[in-house]
C-alpha positions as CSV (number, residue, x, y, z in Angstrom):
1,M,43.4,24.7,-3.8
2,P,43.6,24.4,-0.2
3,V,42.5,20.5,1.2
4,F,39.8,22.6,3.8
5,V,38.6,24.5,0.9
6,T,38.2,21.6,-1.6
7,F,36.5,19.2,1.0
8,N,33.7,21.8,1.7
9,I,33.4,22.3,-1.9
10,Y,32.9,18.4,-2.7
11,L,30.8,17.8,0.5
12,F,28.2,20.4,0.0
13,Y,28.4,19.3,-3.9
14,G,27.3,16.0,-3.2
15,L,25.0,17.2,-0.2
16,V,23.3,19.2,-2.9
17,F,22.7,15.7,-5.0
18,F,22.2,13.5,-1.7
19,S,19.0,15.9,-0.8
20,M,17.8,16.0,-4.7
21,G,17.3,12.1,-3.9
22,C,16.0,12.7,-0.6
23,A,13.1,15.1,-2.0
24,V,11.8,12.7,-4.1
25,L,12.3,9.9,-1.9
26,F,10.1,10.9,0.4
27,R,7.3,12.0,-1.5
28,N,4.1,10.3,-1.8
29,F,2.9,9.9,-5.5
30,R,0.5,7.1,-4.5
31,Y,-2.9,10.0,-5.7
32,S,-0.8,12.0,-7.9
33,Q,-2.5,12.4,-10.9
34,L,0.6,14.0,-12.8
35,K,2.4,12.0,-15.8
36,I,5.6,13.1,-14.2
37,A,5.0,11.3,-11.1
38,P,5.9,7.6,-12.0
39,T,9.4,9.1,-13.6
40,L,10.6,10.3,-10.5
41,W,12.1,7.1,-9.2
42,A,14.8,7.5,-11.5
43,L,15.7,11.2,-10.8
44,A,16.3,10.2,-7.2
45,I,18.3,7.4,-7.9
46,F,20.9,10.2,-9.9
47,G,20.5,12.3,-6.8
48,F,21.8,9.1,-4.7
49,S,24.3,7.9,-7.2
50,H,26.1,11.2,-7.7
51,A,26.6,12.3,-4.5
52,F,27.9,9.3,-3.6
53,H,30.3,9.6,-6.9
54,E,31.2,13.0,-5.8
55,W,32.0,12.2,-1.9
56,S,33.9,9.3,-3.7
57,E,35.9,11.6,-5.7
58,L,36.1,13.9,-2.4
59,Y,38.0,10.5,-0.7
60,V,40.5,9.7,-3.7
61,L,41.4,13.4,-3.8
62,I,42.4,13.9,-0.5
63,F,43.8,10.2,0.1
64,T,45.4,9.8,-3.3
65,E,49.1,9.3,-1.7
66,H,48.0,7.0,0.8
67,I,46.8,4.4,-2.1
68,S,48.9,1.6,-2.5
69,A,49.9,1.2,-6.1
70,E,48.2,-2.5,-6.0
71,Y,45.1,-0.8,-5.5
72,K,45.4,2.4,-8.0
73,L,44.0,0.5,-11.3
74,L,41.4,-0.7,-9.1
75,T,40.2,2.6,-7.7
76,Q,40.3,3.9,-11.3
77,W,37.7,1.6,-12.7
78,L,35.5,2.0,-9.8
79,C,35.5,5.7,-10.3
80,L,34.7,5.1,-14.0
81,V,31.9,2.7,-13.1
82,K,30.1,4.8,-10.6
83,L,30.5,8.2,-12.9
84,F,28.8,5.9,-15.8
85,L,26.3,4.5,-13.5
86,S,25.0,8.1,-11.8
87,Y,24.8,9.3,-15.2
88,A,23.1,6.2,-16.9
89,A,20.3,6.5,-13.8
90,L,19.9,10.3,-15.3
91,M,19.4,8.9,-19.1
92,V,17.1,6.2,-17.4
93,F,15.1,9.8,-16.5
94,A,15.1,11.5,-19.3
95,W,14.1,8.4,-21.7
96,Q,10.6,8.7,-19.0
97,I,10.6,12.3,-18.7
98,L,10.8,12.4,-22.7
99,T,8.2,9.4,-23.0
100,I,5.2,11.3,-21.4
101,N,6.1,14.2,-23.9
102,H,4.7,14.5,-27.3
103,K,4.7,11.5,-29.5
104,R,7.3,13.1,-32.0
105,I,9.4,14.5,-29.3
106,A,9.8,11.1,-27.4
107,Y,10.7,9.6,-30.5
108,I,13.5,11.9,-31.7
109,G,14.8,11.8,-27.5
110,H,14.3,8.3,-27.6
111,S,16.6,7.9,-31.1
112,L,19.4,10.2,-29.6
113,I,19.8,8.1,-26.4
114,I,20.2,5.4,-28.0
115,A,22.5,7.0,-30.8
116,L,24.8,8.2,-27.7
117,V,24.6,4.8,-26.1
118,F,25.8,3.1,-29.2
119,V,28.6,6.0,-29.7
120,Y,29.8,5.4,-26.3
121,F,30.2,1.3,-26.4
122,Y,31.7,2.0,-29.8
123,L,34.4,4.1,-28.6
124,I,34.9,2.3,-25.0
125,I,35.0,-1.5,-25.8
126,P,38.0,-1.6,-28.6
127,D,39.9,0.7,-25.6
128,L,39.3,-2.1,-22.7
129,H,42.5,-3.4,-23.1
130,H,44.5,0.0,-23.1
131,L,42.7,1.0,-20.1
132,A,43.8,-2.3,-18.0
133,I,47.7,-0.8,-18.8
134,N,47.7,3.0,-19.3
135,R,46.2,5.5,-17.0
136,S,45.5,8.0,-19.9
137,G,43.2,5.4,-21.0
138,F,41.2,6.6,-18.1
139,V,40.9,9.9,-18.7
140,E,40.1,9.2,-22.1
141,A,37.0,7.2,-21.2
142,S,36.2,9.4,-18.3
143,Q,35.9,12.1,-21.1
144,Y,34.1,10.0,-23.2
145,T,31.5,9.4,-20.4
146,R,31.0,12.9,-19.3
147,I,30.2,14.3,-22.8
148,L,28.3,11.6,-24.2
149,I,26.4,9.9,-21.2
150,G,26.6,12.8,-18.8
151,F,25.8,15.9,-21.1
152,G,23.8,14.1,-23.5
153,S,21.7,12.5,-20.8
154,A,20.9,15.5,-18.6
155,L,20.6,17.8,-21.8
156,L,17.7,15.5,-22.9
157,A,16.5,15.4,-19.3
158,G,16.7,19.5,-18.8
159,L,14.7,19.4,-22.6
160,G,12.2,17.1,-21.6
161,M,11.0,18.9,-18.3
162,L,11.5,21.8,-19.7
163,I,8.9,20.9,-22.4
164,Y,6.9,19.0,-19.7
165,G,7.2,22.5,-17.4
166,V,5.8,24.9,-20.1
167,N,3.0,22.5,-21.3
168,L,1.7,22.7,-17.6
169,R,1.9,26.0,-18.1
170,Q,-0.1,26.6,-20.9
171,E,-2.9,24.6,-18.9
172,Q,-2.9,27.4,-16.6
173,H,-0.6,25.8,-13.6
174,S,1.7,27.7,-12.3
175,Y,3.8,25.2,-11.1
176,G,4.7,24.2,-14.6
177,N,7.2,27.4,-14.2
178,Y,9.4,25.5,-11.2
179,F,9.3,22.3,-13.3
180,A,11.0,24.4,-16.5
181,L,13.4,26.2,-14.3
182,C,14.6,22.5,-13.2
183,G,14.9,21.5,-16.5
184,V,17.3,24.9,-17.3
185,G,19.1,23.8,-14.2
186,L,19.6,20.6,-15.7
187,V,20.8,21.5,-18.9
188,L,23.5,24.4,-17.2
189,Y,24.6,21.0,-14.8
190,G,25.0,18.8,-17.8
191,G,27.2,21.4,-19.8
192,L,29.3,22.6,-16.8
193,S,29.8,19.0,-15.5
194,G,30.3,17.0,-18.9
195,L,31.9,19.7,-21.4
196,V,34.2,21.7,-18.9
197,P,36.9,19.5,-17.5
198,T,37.4,20.0,-13.7
199,E,41.3,20.9,-14.4
200,Y,39.7,23.9,-16.6
201,H,39.9,26.3,-13.4
202,Y,39.3,25.9,-9.4
203,S,35.9,27.1,-9.6
204,V,34.5,24.7,-11.6
205,P,33.2,22.4,-9.0
206,I,32.1,25.6,-6.9
207,Y,29.8,26.3,-10.5
208,R,28.9,22.8,-10.8
209,T,27.2,23.0,-7.1
210,L,25.2,25.9,-7.8
211,A,23.8,24.7,-10.4
212,G,22.7,21.5,-9.1
213,A,21.3,24.0,-5.9
214,L,19.5,25.2,-9.0
215,I,18.1,22.0,-9.9
216,L,17.4,21.1,-5.9
217,I,15.4,24.2,-5.2
218,A,13.2,24.5,-8.6
219,L,12.7,20.5,-7.8
220,F,11.7,21.2,-4.1
221,K,9.6,23.8,-5.7
222,A,7.6,21.7,-8.2
223,L,7.3,18.5,-5.6
224,K,5.1,20.5,-3.5
225,I,2.1,20.2,-5.9
226,F,2.3,16.7,-4.7
227,D,1.8,17.8,-0.9
228,L,-1.1,19.9,-2.7
229,E,-2.5,17.1,-4.3
230,K,-2.7,15.2,-0.9
231,E,-4.3,18.0,1.1
232,Q,-7.2,18.0,-2.4
233,A,-7.1,14.4,-2.3
234,T,-8.4,14.3,2.1
235,A,-10.5,17.5,1.5
236,A,-12.4,15.8,-1.3
237,K,-12.9,12.3,0.2
238,L,-14.1,14.6,3.7
239,K,-16.5,16.0,1.1
240,R,-17.5,12.9,-0.7
241,A,-18.3,11.6,2.9
242,I,-20.5,14.6,3.9
243,E,-22.4,13.8,0.5
244,A,-22.7,10.3,0.6
245,D,-24.1,11.1,4.1
246,K,-26.4,13.6,2.6
247,Y,-27.5,11.0,-0.3
248,K,-28.1,8.2,2.5
249,A,-30.7,10.6,4.4
250,I,-32.2,11.3,1.3
251,G,-32.3,7.3,0.3
252,Q,-33.8,6.8,3.9
253,L,-36.4,9.2,3.1
254,A,-37.0,8.3,-0.2
255,M,-37.9,4.8,0.6
256,G,-40.4,6.0,3.2
257,V,-42.1,8.3,0.6
258,A,-42.4,5.0,-1.7
259,H,-43.3,2.7,1.1
260,E,-46.4,5.5,2.1
261,I,-47.2,6.0,-1.5
262,N,-47.8,2.1,-2.3
263,N,-50.5,2.0,0.0
264,P,-52.6,5.1,-1.1
265,L,-51.8,3.2,-4.8
266,A,-52.8,-0.4,-3.7
267,S,-55.9,1.2,-2.6
268,S,-56.6,3.5,-6.1
269,M,-55.8,0.1,-8.3
270,L,-58.8,-1.9,-5.3
271,A,-61.2,0.9,-6.0
272,L,-60.6,0.8,-9.6
273,D,-61.3,-2.8,-10.1
274,L,-64.3,-2.3,-8.1
275,L,-65.4,0.5,-10.4
276,E,-65.0,-1.8,-13.6
277,R,-66.6,-4.4,-12.0
278,K,-69.7,-2.3,-10.9
279,H,-70.0,-0.3,-14.5
280,A,-68.8,-3.0,-16.7
281,N,-71.0,-1.8,-19.4
282,L,-69.3,1.6,-19.9
283,C,-69.0,3.4,-23.0
284,D,-66.1,3.8,-25.0
285,S,-65.2,7.0,-24.0
286,Q,-65.5,6.2,-20.1
287,S,-63.5,3.2,-20.2
288,N,-60.7,5.0,-22.0
289,Y,-60.7,7.4,-18.9
290,L,-60.7,4.3,-16.5
291,A,-57.8,3.1,-18.9
292,R,-55.6,5.7,-18.4
293,I,-56.3,6.3,-14.7
294,R,-55.1,2.9,-14.4
295,L,-52.2,3.2,-16.5
296,G,-51.2,6.0,-14.4
297,I,-51.6,4.0,-10.8
298,E,-49.7,1.2,-12.9
299,R,-46.8,3.6,-13.8
300,A,-46.4,5.2,-10.5
301,S,-46.7,1.8,-9.1
302,S,-44.3,0.9,-10.8
303,I,-41.9,3.6,-10.4
304,S,-42.0,3.3,-6.7
305,K,-41.0,-0.3,-6.5
306,E,-37.9,0.6,-8.7
307,L,-36.7,3.1,-6.4
308,L,-37.3,0.7,-3.3
309,S,-35.2,-1.5,-5.1
310,Y,-32.3,0.9,-5.9
311,A,-32.3,2.6,-2.5
312,R,-32.2,-0.7,-0.9
313,P,-28.4,-1.3,0.0
314,A,-26.0,-3.2,-2.0
315,T,-25.6,-6.5,0.1
316,G,-22.3,-7.7,-1.9
317,K,-23.9,-10.7,-2.6
318,R,-24.1,-11.8,-6.8
319,S,-26.8,-13.6,-8.9
320,F,-28.1,-13.9,-12.4
321,V,-29.3,-11.1,-13.6
322,A,-30.7,-10.0,-17.0
323,V,-29.0,-7.3,-18.7
324,K,-32.4,-6.1,-20.7
325,D,-34.1,-5.4,-17.1
326,I,-31.3,-3.6,-15.7
327,L,-31.5,-1.3,-18.5
328,S,-35.1,-1.3,-18.5
329,S,-35.1,-0.4,-14.8
330,A,-32.7,2.2,-15.0
331,V,-34.8,4.1,-17.8
332,K,-38.0,4.3,-15.6
333,L,-35.9,5.6,-12.9
334,L,-34.7,8.5,-15.0
335,S,-38.2,8.7,-16.8
336,H,-38.4,12.3,-15.4
337,R,-35.0,13.0,-17.4
338,T,-35.7,11.2,-20.4
339,K,-38.7,12.9,-22.0
340,L,-37.5,14.8,-24.1
341,H,-34.8,12.3,-25.3
342,Q,-34.7,8.9,-27.3
343,I,-33.8,6.0,-25.3
344,E,-33.0,3.0,-27.6
345,L,-32.3,-0.4,-26.1
346,N,-31.3,-3.3,-28.2
347,C,-30.7,-6.2,-25.8
348,S,-31.6,-9.5,-26.0
349,D,-33.6,-11.2,-22.8
350,S,-31.2,-13.8,-23.1
351,I,-27.8,-11.3,-22.0
352,V,-27.4,-12.5,-18.6
353,L,-24.6,-11.4,-16.1
354,Y,-23.5,-12.6,-12.6
355,A,-23.2,-9.5,-10.5
356,E,-24.6,-7.2,-7.7
357,K,-27.8,-5.7,-9.3
358,I,-28.0,-2.4,-7.4
359,K,-24.2,-1.7,-8.4
360,L,-25.4,-2.4,-12.2
361,E,-28.3,-0.1,-11.7
362,E,-26.0,2.6,-10.5
363,L,-23.6,2.1,-13.3
364,F,-26.1,2.4,-16.1
365,I,-28.0,5.0,-14.1
366,N,-24.2,7.3,-14.0
367,L,-23.9,6.7,-17.7
368,L,-27.2,7.5,-18.7
369,C,-27.0,10.7,-16.6
370,N,-24.1,11.9,-18.6
371,A,-25.1,11.1,-21.7
372,I,-28.0,13.3,-21.0
373,D,-26.7,16.0,-19.7
374,A,-24.3,16.1,-22.7
375,C,-27.1,15.9,-25.2
376,E,-29.7,18.4,-26.8
377,P,-33.3,17.7,-26.7
378,S,-34.9,15.0,-29.1
379,D,-30.9,13.5,-29.2
380,K,-30.8,9.9,-29.6
381,I,-29.0,7.8,-27.1
382,R,-28.3,3.8,-28.4
383,V,-27.6,0.9,-25.8
384,N,-26.5,-2.3,-27.4
385,A,-25.6,-5.5,-25.8
386,Q,-24.0,-8.5,-27.0
387,Q,-22.5,-11.7,-25.7
388,D,-20.6,-14.3,-26.7
389,E,-18.8,-17.7,-24.4
390,K,-15.8,-15.3,-23.5
391,M,-17.6,-11.8,-22.9
392,V,-20.7,-9.4,-22.5
393,R,-20.4,-6.1,-24.5
394,I,-22.6,-3.0,-23.5
395,T,-22.1,0.5,-25.7
396,V,-23.7,3.7,-24.1
397,V,-23.5,5.9,-27.5
398,D,-24.7,9.8,-27.3
399,S,-24.3,12.1,-30.0
400,G,-23.8,14.6,-28.0
401,S,-21.2,17.4,-27.2
402,G,-18.0,15.1,-26.7
403,M,-14.8,15.5,-25.2
404,T,-11.6,17.0,-26.1
405,S,-8.8,14.8,-26.4
406,T,-7.3,16.3,-22.9
407,Q,-10.7,16.3,-21.3
408,L,-10.8,12.7,-22.1
409,E,-7.3,11.6,-20.8
410,R,-8.8,13.0,-17.6
411,A,-12.7,11.4,-17.9
412,T,-12.1,8.8,-15.1
413,E,-10.2,11.2,-12.9
414,L,-11.6,11.4,-9.5
415,F,-13.5,14.9,-8.8
416,Y,-12.8,16.3,-12.3
417,S,-15.7,17.4,-14.3
418,T,-16.3,19.2,-17.6
419,K,-19.6,20.4,-16.2
420,A,-20.0,24.1,-14.8
421,V,-19.3,24.4,-11.2
422,G,-21.7,23.0,-8.9
423,Q,-23.4,20.7,-11.5
424,G,-21.3,17.8,-11.6
425,T,-18.8,16.2,-8.8
426,G,-16.5,14.7,-10.8
427,L,-17.3,11.1,-9.3
428,G,-19.6,9.4,-12.0
429,L,-17.1,7.8,-14.5
430,A,-15.0,7.3,-11.7
431,I,-17.3,5.0,-9.6
432,C,-18.3,3.3,-12.9
433,E,-15.0,2.5,-13.6
434,Q,-14.4,1.1,-10.4
435,I,-18.0,-0.9,-10.6
436,V,-17.2,-2.3,-14.1
437,A,-13.8,-3.5,-12.1
438,L,-15.5,-5.0,-9.5
439,H,-17.2,-7.3,-11.6
440,N,-14.2,-8.6,-13.8
441,G,-14.8,-5.8,-16.6
442,K,-13.3,-3.0,-18.3
443,M,-14.5,0.3,-19.4
444,H,-13.1,2.0,-22.5
445,I,-14.5,5.6,-23.4
446,A,-13.8,7.1,-27.2
447,S,-14.9,10.8,-27.7
448,S,-14.4,13.6,-30.0
449,E,-15.6,17.2,-29.4
450,G,-19.1,17.6,-31.0
451,Q,-19.0,14.1,-32.5
452,G,-20.7,12.4,-29.3
453,T,-19.4,9.2,-27.2
454,C,-19.4,6.2,-27.1
455,I,-18.9,3.7,-23.5
456,T,-17.7,0.4,-24.0
457,L,-18.2,-1.8,-20.9
458,T,-16.5,-5.6,-21.1
459,F,-17.7,-7.8,-18.9
460,Y,-15.6,-11.2,-18.9
461,R,-16.9,-14.8,-18.0
462,G,-15.4,-17.6,-16.2
463,Y,-13.8,-15.3,-13.4
464,D,-16.7,-14.0,-11.3
């Protein structure tokens, strides 16, 4: 084959894989919720290392006659090592992409990878001395590397990507097609580069380049989802900021209304006291009416005070607060929603946390609201609190609709909601997790569809 043709084939060959590495490297995966995002670094390393390998192969092909005899052995060793390293990066990617799939698939795939590596070194290590003195040994070692490490890793990585893409497609994500196509491209490239020798036909490097181009195009299309995720996250932040401004205005209005309500409530209570003193000898029915009036005024006053306390902006200052008081306050604020539900609080007066009171109120209000939304009228919601020297553990248990395993995995994702459009923002559990983490704690969610949900909050002592 003419040098000019060889040069261009290998130039584009390496360029395809270099572009593949760049396509991954210059993407921002920070805000991505896709499981594949943390694995793509290995694919980027494979792209860059394989491009370097092909370009160095081009150098050796063109200038092989100019390499002195004393460096030929070293050149052969370098070619073998960089071939192995480039495929090793693909094998790491195969391991990771299989990990994010079904457990059984991951177990089988990992076992095959371990077996391939074991067989490879079992064949190579005894021949190290043979490699050092005989050129044919390098040809044999290169074949082992291409077949076992190259084809094996490309096949497993391709199958892992294909399965991941199909799963995305079943979840009604159209971009799953591109991940599946990328997997097909990896399998094709693995077959061409691992099983078909370069010397078989002059067109073999061309077909390898085309297979690499298929991987690149499919990967580039698939990676657009990360740009879309970033745009959606930005739009969601803007929407959240607008909602926050609206709720801030509503909170200020509520504070003003609560202040205005407090004055007539205080006057009513004073008038009631004077009435009771003036008419001390009332009959039982009249006394009962006055008692009911007093209870209503006290209840309205209590709710007004709780609302003022909750609407007051967080100061960031912490103090020792009784968990029972916080829970009782949250239940009072939600009294308009708890009339048809049974809220059972099992919490000792002695359980305290060093925390921001307003943040904890927000935490429990969000959790109770979610439990109420999931439950039918008359269902019971239980809140249990326990403590020891190391931690305080609080559980919120409901007998509502629960969540599927897929919904449970995404429960704390920002803007993910199982409620109907317009009925939920998808911020509740994400905010709860953030508040718990702020107080040196962890939140664990256990749920089954139709069996209810149990949310466990664990606050650790000693690091406040």
